[in-house]
PyMOL Python script that loads the backbone (N, CA, C, O; Angstrom):
from pymol import cmd

cmd.read_pdbstr("""\
ATOM      1  N   MET A   1     -72.036 133.788-126.415  1.00  0.00           N
ATOM      2  CA  MET A   1     -70.723 133.447-126.923  1.00  0.00           C
ATOM      3  C   MET A   1     -70.431 131.973-126.631  1.00  0.00           C
ATOM      4  O   MET A   1     -70.662 131.486-125.525  1.00  0.00           O
ATOM      5  N   GLN A   2     -69.921 131.281-127.639  1.00  0.00           N
ATOM      6  CA  GLN A   2     -69.506 129.889-127.460  1.00  0.00           C
ATOM      7  C   GLN A   2     -68.080 129.877-126.940  1.00  0.00           C
ATOM      8  O   GLN A   2     -67.218 130.585-127.460  1.00  0.00           O
ATOM      9  N   ILE A   3     -67.832 129.076-125.918  1.00  0.00           N
ATOM     10  CA  ILE A   3     -66.493 128.950-125.362  1.00  0.00           C
ATOM     11  C   ILE A   3     -66.028 127.512-125.541  1.00  0.00           C
ATOM     12  O   ILE A   3     -66.731 126.569-125.178  1.00  0.00           O
ATOM     13  N   PHE A   4     -64.828 127.358-126.108  1.00  0.00           N
ATOM     14  CA  PHE A   4     -64.242 126.046-126.341  1.00  0.00           C
ATOM     15  C   PHE A   4     -62.940 125.927-125.563  1.00  0.00           C
ATOM     16  O   PHE A   4     -62.186 126.892-125.443  1.00  0.00           O
ATOM     17  N   ASP A   5     -62.684 124.738-125.036  1.00  0.00           N
ATOM     18  CA  ASP A   5     -61.379 124.420-124.456  1.00  0.00           C
ATOM     19  C   ASP A   5     -60.709 123.468-125.434  1.00  0.00           C
ATOM     20  O   ASP A   5     -61.263 122.421-125.770  1.00  0.00           O
ATOM     21  N   PHE A   6     -59.513 123.834-125.890  1.00  0.00           N
ATOM     22  CA  PHE A   6     -58.783 123.013-126.849  1.00  0.00           C
ATOM     23  C   PHE A   6     -57.506 122.505-126.204  1.00  0.00           C
ATOM     24  O   PHE A   6     -56.689 123.292-125.726  1.00  0.00           O
ATOM     25  N   GLU A   7     -57.333 121.173-126.191  1.00  0.00           N
ATOM     26  CA  GLU A   7     -56.129 120.574-125.626  1.00  0.00           C
ATOM     27  C   GLU A   7     -55.091 120.367-126.717  1.00  0.00           C
ATOM     28  O   GLU A   7     -55.353 119.715-127.727  1.00  0.00           O
ATOM     29  N   LEU A   8     -53.915 120.929-126.501  1.00  0.00           N
ATOM     30  CA  LEU A   8     -52.818 120.768-127.450  1.00  0.00           C
ATOM     31  C   LEU A   8     -52.325 119.332-127.442  1.00  0.00           C
ATOM     32  O   LEU A   8     -52.260 118.686-126.396  1.00  0.00           O
ATOM     33  N   ASP A   9     -51.979 118.846-128.623  1.00  0.00           N
ATOM     34  CA  ASP A   9     -51.416 117.510-128.753  1.00  0.00           C
ATOM     35  C   ASP A   9     -49.896 117.570-128.837  1.00  0.00           C
ATOM     36  O   ASP A   9     -49.225 116.538-128.819  1.00  0.00           O
ATOM     37  N   GLY A  10     -49.362 118.769-128.927  1.00  0.00           N
ATOM     38  CA  GLY A  10     -47.918 118.985-129.018  1.00  0.00           C
ATOM     39  C   GLY A  10     -47.586 120.324-128.396  1.00  0.00           C
ATOM     40  O   GLY A  10     -48.251 120.771-127.461  1.00  0.00           O
ATOM     41  N   GLU A  11     -46.536 120.969-128.927  1.00  0.00           N
ATOM     42  CA  GLU A  11     -46.096 122.254-128.388  1.00  0.00           C
ATOM     43  C   GLU A  11     -46.997 123.408-128.824  1.00  0.00           C
ATOM     44  O   GLU A  11     -47.186 124.371-128.082  1.00  0.00           O
ATOM     45  N   TYR A  12     -47.556 123.302-130.043  1.00  0.00           N
ATOM     46  CA  TYR A  12     -48.384 124.372-130.579  1.00  0.00           C
ATOM     47  C   TYR A  12     -49.316 123.815-131.655  1.00  0.00           C
ATOM     48  O   TYR A  12     -49.179 122.672-132.093  1.00  0.00           O
ATOM     49  N   VAL A  13     -50.277 124.662-132.072  1.00  0.00           N
ATOM     50  CA  VAL A  13     -51.146 124.368-133.214  1.00  0.00           C
ATOM     51  C   VAL A  13     -51.188 125.635-134.058  1.00  0.00           C
ATOM     52  O   VAL A  13     -51.237 126.740-133.519  1.00  0.00           O
ATOM     53  N   GLU A  14     -51.170 125.481-135.377  1.00  0.00           N
ATOM     54  CA  GLU A  14     -51.252 126.648-136.252  1.00  0.00           C
ATOM     55  C   GLU A  14     -52.670 127.207-136.189  1.00  0.00           C
ATOM     56  O   GLU A  14     -53.644 126.460-136.093  1.00  0.00           O
ATOM     57  N   LEU A  15     -52.766 128.526-136.244  1.00  0.00           N
ATOM     58  CA  LEU A  15     -54.042 129.215-136.075  1.00  0.00           C
ATOM     59  C   LEU A  15     -55.103 128.727-137.057  1.00  0.00           C
ATOM     60  O   LEU A  15     -56.226 128.435-136.646  1.00  0.00           O
ATOM     61  N   ASN A  16     -54.771 128.632-138.345  1.00  0.00           N
ATOM     62  CA  ASN A  16     -55.777 128.200-139.317  1.00  0.00           C
ATOM     63  C   ASN A  16     -56.242 126.770-139.043  1.00  0.00           C
ATOM     64  O   ASN A  16     -57.409 126.450-139.265  1.00  0.00           O
ATOM     65  N   GLN A  17     -55.347 125.910-138.565  1.00  0.00           N
ATOM     66  CA  GLN A  17     -55.716 124.531-138.242  1.00  0.00           C
ATOM     67  C   GLN A  17     -56.575 124.467-136.972  1.00  0.00           C
ATOM     68  O   GLN A  17     -57.479 123.637-136.878  1.00  0.00           O
ATOM     69  N   LEU A  18     -56.299 125.329-136.010  1.00  0.00           N
ATOM     70  CA  LEU A  18     -57.105 125.390-134.798  1.00  0.00           C
ATOM     71  C   LEU A  18     -58.554 125.708-135.142  1.00  0.00           C
ATOM     72  O   LEU A  18     -59.475 125.077-134.623  1.00  0.00           O
ATOM     73  N   LEU A  19     -58.750 126.683-136.014  1.00  0.00           N
ATOM     74  CA  LEU A  19     -60.108 127.058-136.414  1.00  0.00           C
ATOM     75  C   LEU A  19     -60.819 125.891-137.095  1.00  0.00           C
ATOM     76  O   LEU A  19     -62.024 125.707-136.922  1.00  0.00           O
ATOM     77  N   LYS A  20     -60.079 125.111-137.863  1.00  0.00           N
ATOM     78  CA  LYS A  20     -60.642 123.927-138.525  1.00  0.00           C
ATOM     79  C   LYS A  20     -60.962 122.841-137.495  1.00  0.00           C
ATOM     80  O   LYS A  20     -62.044 122.255-137.535  1.00  0.00           O
ATOM     81  N   LEU A  21     -60.043 122.571-136.585  1.00  0.00           N
ATOM     82  CA  LEU A  21     -60.236 121.506-135.597  1.00  0.00           C
ATOM     83  C   LEU A  21     -61.403 121.793-134.653  1.00  0.00           C
ATOM     84  O   LEU A  21     -62.104 120.870-134.239  1.00  0.00           O
ATOM     85  N   ILE A  22     -61.615 123.050-134.313  1.00  0.00           N
ATOM     86  CA  ILE A  22     -62.727 123.439-133.442  1.00  0.00           C
ATOM     87  C   ILE A  22     -64.054 123.362-134.198  1.00  0.00           C
ATOM     88  O   ILE A  22     -65.108 123.179-133.589  1.00  0.00           O
ATOM     89  N   GLY A  23     -63.999 123.503-135.532  1.00  0.00           N
ATOM     90  CA  GLY A  23     -65.221 123.445-136.328  1.00  0.00           C
ATOM     91  C   GLY A  23     -65.767 124.799-136.729  1.00  0.00           C
ATOM     92  O   GLY A  23     -66.895 124.899-137.212  1.00  0.00           O
ATOM     93  N   VAL A  24     -64.970 125.846-136.532  1.00  0.00           N
ATOM     94  CA  VAL A  24     -65.395 127.191-136.924  1.00  0.00           C
ATOM     95  C   VAL A  24     -65.430 127.307-138.447  1.00  0.00           C
ATOM     96  O   VAL A  24     -66.285 127.992-139.010  1.00  0.00           O
ATOM     97  N   VAL A  25     -64.488 126.628-139.106  1.00  0.00           N
ATOM     98  CA  VAL A  25     -64.425 126.601-140.575  1.00  0.00           C
ATOM     99  C   VAL A  25     -64.328 125.150-141.037  1.00  0.00           C
ATOM    100  O   VAL A  25     -64.009 124.259-140.251  1.00  0.00           O
ATOM    101  N   ASP A  26     -64.608 124.922-142.321  1.00  0.00           N
ATOM    102  CA  ASP A  26     -64.611 123.567-142.862  1.00  0.00           C
ATOM    103  C   ASP A  26     -63.250 123.082-143.340  1.00  0.00           C
ATOM    104  O   ASP A  26     -63.038 121.878-143.484  1.00  0.00           O
ATOM    105  N   SER A  27     -62.319 124.011-143.590  1.00  0.00           N
ATOM    106  CA  SER A  27     -61.020 123.608-144.124  1.00  0.00           C
ATOM    107  C   SER A  27     -59.930 124.569-143.656  1.00  0.00           C
ATOM    108  O   SER A  27     -60.213 125.670-143.184  1.00  0.00           O
ATOM    109  N   GLY A  28     -58.683 124.132-143.796  1.00  0.00           N
ATOM    110  CA  GLY A  28     -57.562 124.993-143.455  1.00  0.00           C
ATOM    111  C   GLY A  28     -57.529 126.236-144.325  1.00  0.00           C
ATOM    112  O   GLY A  28     -57.160 127.315-143.860  1.00  0.00           O
ATOM    113  N   GLY A  29     -57.918 126.088-145.600  1.00  0.00           N
ATOM    114  CA  GLY A  29     -57.962 127.225-146.513  1.00  0.00           C
ATOM    115  C   GLY A  29     -58.974 128.264-146.077  1.00  0.00           C
ATOM    116  O   GLY A  29     -58.719 129.466-146.159  1.00  0.00           O
ATOM    117  N   ALA A  30     -60.130 127.796-145.608  1.00  0.00           N
ATOM    118  CA  ALA A  30     -61.153 128.718-145.105  1.00  0.00           C
ATOM    119  C   ALA A  30     -60.653 129.410-143.835  1.00  0.00           C
ATOM    120  O   ALA A  30     -60.964 130.576-143.594  1.00  0.00           O
ATOM    121  N   GLY A  31     -59.881 128.688-143.031  1.00  0.00           N
ATOM    122  CA  GLY A  31     -59.290 129.273-141.833  1.00  0.00           C
ATOM    123  C   GLY A  31     -58.311 130.374-142.189  1.00  0.00           C
ATOM    124  O   GLY A  31     -58.287 131.424-141.547  1.00  0.00           O
ATOM    125  N   LYS A  32     -57.494 130.132-143.226  1.00  0.00           N
ATOM    126  CA  LYS A  32     -56.538 131.149-143.680  1.00  0.00           C
ATOM    127  C   LYS A  32     -57.259 132.405-144.148  1.00  0.00           C
ATOM    128  O   LYS A  32     -56.833 133.519-143.845  1.00  0.00           O
ATOM    129  N   ALA A  33     -58.364 132.225-144.893  1.00  0.00           N
ATOM    130  CA  ALA A  33     -59.135 133.365-145.394  1.00  0.00           C
ATOM    131  C   ALA A  33     -59.744 134.162-144.238  1.00  0.00           C
ATOM    132  O   ALA A  33     -59.761 135.393-144.265  1.00  0.00           O
ATOM    133  N   LEU A  34     -60.241 133.453-143.228  1.00  0.00           N
ATOM    134  CA  LEU A  34     -60.845 134.117-142.076  1.00  0.00           C
ATOM    135  C   LEU A  34     -59.798 134.940-141.325  1.00  0.00           C
ATOM    136  O   LEU A  34     -60.058 136.078-140.936  1.00  0.00           O
ATOM    137  N   VAL A  35     -58.619 134.362-141.126  1.00  0.00           N
ATOM    138  CA  VAL A  35     -57.537 135.087-140.445  1.00  0.00           C
ATOM    139  C   VAL A  35     -57.120 136.300-141.269  1.00  0.00           C
ATOM    140  O   VAL A  35     -56.945 137.387-140.719  1.00  0.00           O
ATOM    141  N   ALA A  36     -56.960 136.128-142.575  1.00  0.00           N
ATOM    142  CA  ALA A  36     -56.538 137.225-143.456  1.00  0.00           C
ATOM    143  C   ALA A  36     -57.539 138.380-143.460  1.00  0.00           C
ATOM    144  O   ALA A  36     -57.166 139.523-143.721  1.00  0.00           O
ATOM    145  N   SER A  37     -58.801 138.085-143.171  1.00  0.00           N
ATOM    146  CA  SER A  37     -59.827 139.128-143.166  1.00  0.00           C
ATOM    147  C   SER A  37     -59.726 140.044-141.944  1.00  0.00           C
ATOM    148  O   SER A  37     -60.373 141.090-141.900  1.00  0.00           O
ATOM    149  N   GLY A  38     -58.918 139.655-140.954  1.00  0.00           N
ATOM    150  CA  GLY A  38     -58.771 140.468-139.743  1.00  0.00           C
ATOM    151  C   GLY A  38     -59.812 140.182-138.682  1.00  0.00           C
ATOM    152  O   GLY A  38     -59.950 140.944-137.725  1.00  0.00           O
ATOM    153  N   ALA A  39     -60.551 139.082-138.840  1.00  0.00           N
ATOM    154  CA  ALA A  39     -61.646 138.772-137.921  1.00  0.00           C
ATOM    155  C   ALA A  39     -61.204 137.991-136.684  1.00  0.00           C
ATOM    156  O   ALA A  39     -62.005 137.768-135.777  1.00  0.00           O
ATOM    157  N   VAL A  40     -59.935 137.574-136.640  1.00  0.00           N
ATOM    158  CA  VAL A  40     -59.468 136.713-135.543  1.00  0.00           C
ATOM    159  C   VAL A  40     -58.500 137.475-134.648  1.00  0.00           C
ATOM    160  O   VAL A  40     -57.607 138.178-135.121  1.00  0.00           O
ATOM    161  N   ARG A  41     -58.701 137.317-133.340  1.00  0.00           N
ATOM    162  CA  ARG A  41     -57.802 137.942-132.366  1.00  0.00           C
ATOM    163  C   ARG A  41     -57.135 136.853-131.521  1.00  0.00           C
ATOM    164  O   ARG A  41     -57.751 135.845-131.176  1.00  0.00           O
ATOM    165  N   VAL A  42     -55.875 137.084-131.204  1.00  0.00           N
ATOM    166  CA  VAL A  42     -55.139 136.197-130.304  1.00  0.00           C
ATOM    167  C   VAL A  42     -54.709 137.034-129.111  1.00  0.00           C
ATOM    168  O   VAL A  42     -53.996 138.026-129.261  1.00  0.00           O
ATOM    169  N   ASP A  43     -55.147 136.630-127.930  1.00  0.00           N
ATOM    170  CA  ASP A  43     -54.868 137.383-126.703  1.00  0.00           C
ATOM    171  C   ASP A  43     -55.259 138.857-126.842  1.00  0.00           C
ATOM    172  O   ASP A  43     -54.567 139.742-126.340  1.00  0.00           O
ATOM    173  N   GLY A  44     -56.372 139.106-127.526  1.00  0.00           N
ATOM    174  CA  GLY A  44     -56.925 140.455-127.636  1.00  0.00           C
ATOM    175  C   GLY A  44     -56.422 141.291-128.796  1.00  0.00           C
ATOM    176  O   GLY A  44     -56.962 142.367-129.056  1.00  0.00           O
ATOM    177  N   ALA A  45     -55.392 140.820-129.505  1.00  0.00           N
ATOM    178  CA  ALA A  45     -54.831 141.590-130.622  1.00  0.00           C
ATOM    179  C   ALA A  45     -55.167 140.913-131.950  1.00  0.00           C
ATOM    180  O   ALA A  45     -55.119 139.687-132.054  1.00  0.00           O
ATOM    181  N   VAL A  46     -55.506 141.708-132.960  1.00  0.00           N
ATOM    182  CA  VAL A  46     -55.801 141.158-134.278  1.00  0.00           C
ATOM    183  C   VAL A  46     -54.580 140.395-134.774  1.00  0.00           C
ATOM    184  O   VAL A  46     -53.459 140.900-134.713  1.00  0.00           O
ATOM    185  N   GLU A  47     -54.799 139.179-135.262  1.00  0.00           N
ATOM    186  CA  GLU A  47     -53.719 138.336-135.776  1.00  0.00           C
ATOM    187  C   GLU A  47     -53.944 138.091-137.260  1.00  0.00           C
ATOM    188  O   GLU A  47     -54.980 137.553-137.652  1.00  0.00           O
ATOM    189  N   LEU A  48     -52.986 138.481-138.082  1.00  0.00           N
ATOM    190  CA  LEU A  48     -53.103 138.316-139.529  1.00  0.00           C
ATOM    191  C   LEU A  48     -52.204 137.209-140.074  1.00  0.00           C
ATOM    192  O   LEU A  48     -52.273 136.889-141.260  1.00  0.00           O
ATOM    193  N   ARG A  49     -51.360 136.619-139.219  1.00  0.00           N
ATOM    194  CA  ARG A  49     -50.489 135.521-139.656  1.00  0.00           C
ATOM    195  C   ARG A  49     -51.302 134.229-139.619  1.00  0.00           C
ATOM    196  O   ARG A  49     -51.669 133.745-138.549  1.00  0.00           O
ATOM    197  N   LYS A  50     -51.575 133.686-140.783  1.00  0.00           N
ATOM    198  CA  LYS A  50     -52.467 132.532-140.910  1.00  0.00           C
ATOM    199  C   LYS A  50     -51.952 131.295-140.180  1.00  0.00           C
ATOM    200  O   LYS A  50     -52.736 130.519-139.633  1.00  0.00           O
ATOM    201  N   THR A  51     -50.640 131.115-140.175  1.00  0.00           N
ATOM    202  CA  THR A  51     -50.068 129.928-139.536  1.00  0.00           C
ATOM    203  C   THR A  51     -49.367 130.280-138.219  1.00  0.00           C
ATOM    204  O   THR A  51     -48.432 129.597-137.801  1.00  0.00           O
ATOM    205  N   CYS A  52     -49.825 131.337-137.584  1.00  0.00           N
ATOM    206  CA  CYS A  52     -49.305 131.737-136.281  1.00  0.00           C
ATOM    207  C   CYS A  52     -49.375 130.544-135.325  1.00  0.00           C
ATOM    208  O   CYS A  52     -50.374 129.825-135.293  1.00  0.00           O
ATOM    209  N   LYS A  53     -48.310 130.340-134.550  1.00  0.00           N
ATOM    210  CA  LYS A  53     -48.267 129.218-133.606  1.00  0.00           C
ATOM    211  C   LYS A  53     -49.008 129.595-132.327  1.00  0.00           C
ATOM    212  O   LYS A  53     -48.630 130.530-131.621  1.00  0.00           O
ATOM    213  N   ILE A  54     -50.059 128.853-132.050  1.00  0.00           N
ATOM    214  CA  ILE A  54     -50.863 129.081-130.849  1.00  0.00           C
ATOM    215  C   ILE A  54     -50.412 128.088-129.787  1.00  0.00           C
ATOM    216  O   ILE A  54     -50.396 126.879-130.018  1.00  0.00           O
ATOM    217  N   ARG A  55     -50.046 128.610-128.622  1.00  0.00           N
ATOM    218  CA  ARG A  55     -49.459 127.787-127.567  1.00  0.00           C
ATOM    219  C   ARG A  55     -50.325 127.784-126.306  1.00  0.00           C
ATOM    220  O   ARG A  55     -51.323 128.499-126.208  1.00  0.00           O
ATOM    221  N   ASP A  56     -49.915 126.966-125.361  1.00  0.00           N
ATOM    222  CA  ASP A  56     -50.609 126.819-124.080  1.00  0.00           C
ATOM    223  C   ASP A  56     -50.885 128.181-123.440  1.00  0.00           C
ATOM    224  O   ASP A  56     -49.999 129.031-123.354  1.00  0.00           O
ATOM    225  N   GLY A  57     -52.129 128.371-122.993  1.00  0.00           N
ATOM    226  CA  GLY A  57     -52.503 129.585-122.273  1.00  0.00           C
ATOM    227  C   GLY A  57     -53.041 130.710-123.139  1.00  0.00           C
ATOM    228  O   GLY A  57     -53.552 131.699-122.614  1.00  0.00           O
ATOM    229  N   GLN A  58     -52.935 130.578-124.456  1.00  0.00           N
ATOM    230  CA  GLN A  58     -53.427 131.645-125.319  1.00  0.00           C
ATOM    231  C   GLN A  58     -54.939 131.526-125.529  1.00  0.00           C
ATOM    232  O   GLN A  58     -55.514 130.443-125.427  1.00  0.00           O
ATOM    233  N   VAL A  59     -55.561 132.661-125.824  1.00  0.00           N
ATOM    234  CA  VAL A  59     -57.002 132.722-126.071  1.00  0.00           C
ATOM    235  C   VAL A  59     -57.229 133.309-127.461  1.00  0.00           C
ATOM    236  O   VAL A  59     -56.736 134.389-127.785  1.00  0.00           O
ATOM    237  N   VAL A  60     -57.982 132.576-128.271  1.00  0.00           N
ATOM    238  CA  VAL A  60     -58.312 133.005-129.629  1.00  0.00           C
ATOM    239  C   VAL A  60     -59.789 133.383-129.646  1.00  0.00           C
ATOM    240  O   VAL A  60     -60.633 132.614-129.185  1.00  0.00           O
ATOM    241  N   THR A  61     -60.104 134.561-130.174  1.00  0.00           N
ATOM    242  CA  THR A  61     -61.497 135.002-130.245  1.00  0.00           C
ATOM    243  C   THR A  61     -61.846 135.443-131.659  1.00  0.00           C
ATOM    244  O   THR A  61     -61.005 135.954-132.398  1.00  0.00           O
ATOM    245  N   LEU A  62     -63.091 135.234-132.012  1.00  0.00           N
ATOM    246  CA  LEU A  62     -63.673 135.745-133.237  1.00  0.00           C
ATOM    247  C   LEU A  62     -65.160 135.841-133.015  1.00  0.00           C
ATOM    248  O   LEU A  62     -65.641 135.503-131.934  1.00  0.00           O
ATOM    249  N   ASP A  63     -65.887 136.282-133.986  1.00  0.00           N
ATOM    250  CA  ASP A  63     -67.313 136.571-133.865  1.00  0.00           C
ATOM    251  C   ASP A  63     -68.091 135.496-133.098  1.00  0.00           C
ATOM    252  O   ASP A  63     -68.458 134.467-133.664  1.00  0.00           O
ATOM    253  N   GLY A  64     -68.338 135.741-131.818  1.00  0.00           N
ATOM    254  CA  GLY A  64     -69.156 134.848-131.015  1.00  0.00           C
ATOM    255  C   GLY A  64     -68.477 133.578-130.540  1.00  0.00           C
ATOM    256  O   GLY A  64     -69.144 132.691-130.007  1.00  0.00           O
ATOM    257  N   VAL A  65     -67.163 133.465-130.719  1.00  0.00           N
ATOM    258  CA  VAL A  65     -66.428 132.262-130.329  1.00  0.00           C
ATOM    259  C   VAL A  65     -65.179 132.652-129.548  1.00  0.00           C
ATOM    260  O   VAL A  65     -64.467 133.587-129.912  1.00  0.00           O
ATOM    261  N   GLU A  66     -64.926 131.915-128.465  1.00  0.00           N
ATOM    262  CA  GLU A  66     -63.712 132.099-127.679  1.00  0.00           C
ATOM    263  C   GLU A  66     -63.093 130.725-127.470  1.00  0.00           C
ATOM    264  O   GLU A  66     -63.768 129.796-127.027  1.00  0.00           O
ATOM    265  N   ILE A  67     -61.802 130.598-127.790  1.00  0.00           N
ATOM    266  CA  ILE A  67     -61.104 129.309-127.704  1.00  0.00           C
ATOM    267  C   ILE A  67     -59.962 129.451-126.714  1.00  0.00           C
ATOM    268  O   ILE A  67     -59.070 130.280-126.894  1.00  0.00           O
ATOM    269  N   HIS A  68     -59.996 128.626-125.657  1.00  0.00           N
ATOM    270  CA  HIS A  68     -58.943 128.604-124.647  1.00  0.00           C
ATOM    271  C   HIS A  68     -58.043 127.417-124.965  1.00  0.00           C
ATOM    272  O   HIS A  68     -58.514 126.281-125.019  1.00  0.00           O
ATOM    273  N   VAL A  69     -56.765 127.666-125.174  1.00  0.00           N
ATOM    274  CA  VAL A  69     -55.822 126.624-125.544  1.00  0.00           C
ATOM    275  C   VAL A  69     -55.030 126.191-124.314  1.00  0.00           C
ATOM    276  O   VAL A  69     -54.453 127.015-123.605  1.00  0.00           O
ATOM    277  N   ARG A  70     -55.015 124.882-124.079  1.00  0.00           N
ATOM    278  CA  ARG A  70     -54.330 124.314-122.912  1.00  0.00           C
ATOM    279  C   ARG A  70     -53.450 123.146-123.327  1.00  0.00           C
ATOM    280  O   ARG A  70     -53.765 122.427-124.276  1.00  0.00           O
ATOM    281  N   ALA A  71     -52.350 122.961-122.616  1.00  0.00           N
ATOM    282  CA  ALA A  71     -51.494 121.802-122.841  1.00  0.00           C
ATOM    283  C   ALA A  71     -52.194 120.570-122.269  1.00  0.00           C
ATOM    284  O   ALA A  71     -52.889 120.648-121.256  1.00  0.00           O
ATOM    285  N   SER A  72     -51.999 119.445-122.928  1.00  0.00           N
ATOM    286  CA  SER A  72     -52.653 118.202-122.434  1.00  0.00           C
ATOM    287  C   SER A  72     -51.839 117.550-121.356  1.00  0.00           C
ATOM    288  O   SER A  72     -52.232 116.507-120.831  1.00  0.00           O
TER     289      SER A  72
END
""", "prot")
cmd.dss("prot")
cmd.show_as("cartoon", "prot")
cmd.util.cbc("prot")
cmd.orient("prot")
């Protein structure tokens, strides 16, 4: 499993943009499609809201990837 630490530049990052910034997907649109497919979990629960606000301390997981979000 790949583990990433992501530093927030503000209060939150939208889920589809986080996936793009980490490099899991090539575009925000691809991130939205991935979230809509039910493949992404936030803090262990399936998240279907494409622009869900991800904040400090949350963990996003999907197939073979775990992203730890931290405030900068």
